[in-house]
C-alpha positions in Angstrom: -111.0 -18.9 30.1 -107.4 -17.6 29.7 -106.8 -14.3 28.0 -103.6 -14.3 26.1 -101.3 -11.3 26.4 -100.2 -9.7 23.2 -96.5 -9.7 22.3 -94.6 -6.6 23.4 -91.5 -5.9 21.3 -89.7 -2.6 21.3 -88.6 -0.7 18.2 -86.2 -1.2 16.4 -86.5 -4.9 17.2 -90.0 -5.0 15.9 -89.0 -3.6 12.5 -86.2 -6.2 12.3 -88.6 -9.0 13.3 -91.1 -8.0 10.6 -88.4 -7.7 8.0 -87.0 -11.2 8.9 -90.5 -12.7 9.1 -91.5 -11.2 5.7 -88.3 -12.2 3.9 -88.3 -15.7 5.6 -91.7 -16.2 4.1 -90.4 -15.1 0.7 -92.7 -12.1 0.5 -92.2 -8.5 -0.8 -93.4 -5.7 1.3 -96.4 -5.4 -1.0 -97.3 -9.1 -0.7 -96.8 -9.0 3.0 -99.1 -5.9 3.3 -101.8 -7.6 1.3 -101.6 -10.7 3.5 -102.1 -8.6 6.6 -104.7 -6.2 5.1 -102.5 -3.1 5.3 -100.8 -0.9 2.7 -97.3 -1.3 1.4 -96.3 2.0 3.0 -97.5 0.8 6.4 -95.2 -2.3 6.2 -92.3 0.0 5.0 -92.9 2.3 8.0 -92.9 -0.6 10.4 -89.7 -2.0 9.1 -88.0 1.4 9.2 -89.2 2.1 12.7 -91.3 5.1 11.7 -94.6 3.7 12.8 -95.9 1.3 15.5 -98.2 -1.6 14.9 -101.8 -1.5 16.0 -102.9 -4.3 18.4 -104.7 -6.0 15.6 -101.7 -5.9 13.3 -99.5 -7.3 16.1 -102.0 -10.1 16.6 -101.8 -11.0 12.9 -98.0 -10.9 13.1 -98.1 -13.2 16.1 -100.5 -15.6 14.3 -98.0 -15.7 11.3 -95.2 -16.6 13.6 -97.2 -19.4 15.2 -98.1 -20.7 11.7 -94.4 -20.8 10.8 -93.7 -23.4 13.5 -90.1 -23.8 14.4 -88.9 -20.9 12.2 -91.5 -18.6 13.9 -90.4 -19.8 17.4 -86.7 -19.1 16.5 -87.7 -15.5 15.5 -89.6 -15.0 18.8 -86.6 -16.3 20.8 -84.3 -14.0 18.8 -86.3 -10.9 19.2 -88.1 -11.6 22.5 -85.7 -13.8 24.5 -87.6 -13.5 27.7 -91.1 -14.5 26.7 -93.7 -14.3 29.6 -95.1 -17.6 30.8 -98.5 -18.2 29.2 -99.8 -19.5 32.5 -99.4 -16.1 34.2 
């Protein structure tokens, strides 16, 4: 069994990634928050770099990026250009 390492992205890149992910999906901060099961103010704090994501929230973000296919991969490459090899 392989344990997948969570994404590690530093602020402010994380806030930019979340903003671009959310707007690329055509969602408001409120809609995005509902989709993730958090509050609007939490998403706002993430995007503005005033709060860090919990591991569970980061996992949900990563799942959304994977669901987006090529668009999600482009965002990962943009904000995390040196992704670790999944076989390590």
